[in-house]
N, C-alpha and C positions, 0 to 999 in steps of 0.2 A: 814801447820801443827800448831795446837793449843798450848797453853802451856803446854799439856801433853804429854809425849812420846805414843803413842800406842802398846798394849799388842798386839790386834788383832783387826782387821777390818772388817765391814758388807759394805754393798753398801753405808748406811746413817750412820753409827754408826762407834764409837772407843772404844773400852774397855782398861781402864787405870787402872793404881795401885791410889788406893786411898791415899791421902798425906792429910797435916793440910790444904793445901789450898780449900779445897771440905767443908770445915767447913758449911761457911754459909751457902750453896744451901745444904747441907746433914741437916742440924739442921731445917731450914726452912720446908723441906720433911716432916722431924720426927714429926715435929710441928703440923701439919695438921692433923684436926680431922677426915678429911674425907679420907687420906689416909692411917691414921692409925684407920679405923675402926674395922677392925677385930683382933687389938691387944688389951694387958689389958687397954693400956693408951696410949696418945701423950708422947713425949720426950721432955724435956728441953734441951736446948745449951748444957747445963753441961752433960746430960745424951746422947746427941748425941755425944760430942766427947769422952768421955767415949768409946761408941760403936765405934767409929771410930778408938781410939785406941787399941782396942780387933782387930778390922777389920785389922789392919797393922801388930799386933803382930800375928796374926794367918798366915797371908802369912809368914811371918820369918820362924815359927815355923814349918808349915805345906808345904810350898812352893805353895800352893794353897789358894785363900780366896775370897770375893766379889770384882768385878770391877766397879768403876764408869763408866757411860754409858754417851757418848759425841757425841753430833750430831756433823757429818764431817762439814757441811755448815758454821756453826758458833761458834762451842766448846762447846755449851750450856750443862748444865749439864741436862741431863735427866732419873738419876736414878741409879739404880744400880742390878746387877745379879752375880751370883757365885754361889759357891759351900764352904759349912762350916762342919768341922768336928763337929759331936753333939757327946758330951759325957757325957749330965747330966741323968739323972736317969731317964731311960724309959724301957718299954720290948723290945724295938727296937732299943738301942743304944749299944754298939757305930755303928753310921753310919755316913753317909755322905748326908746332906741335902743340897737342892737346894732352892738358896733365890735370890726374885726378889722385888723390890718397886719400885714407879714412882710419882712423883707429878703429881699434877692434870691436868696439862697442858698437859701432856704428854699421858694421856691416851686416848685408843681409837686407 
């Protein structure tokens, strides 16, 4: 087992709760223009840190959130997936949305 306690495991991955230890990998992924192509902009390290804090606060408030994905073979961070409560103003909210993001090396 790696640095993080798995919450859920698949054949190749373990899903873990995000912690501050994810910031370097998380910020690198969020700062990549190709990864963020369909978002308004890339995120700076500070913006990624704020997003990470919101993910962890969301888990505390709702009991679920986004999970960090790690390869079982070497514990390498390969993105995130999970659920978020969406309460922003839109015709379909409140709702629960599915989120995911993967660094380029994990595409395909």
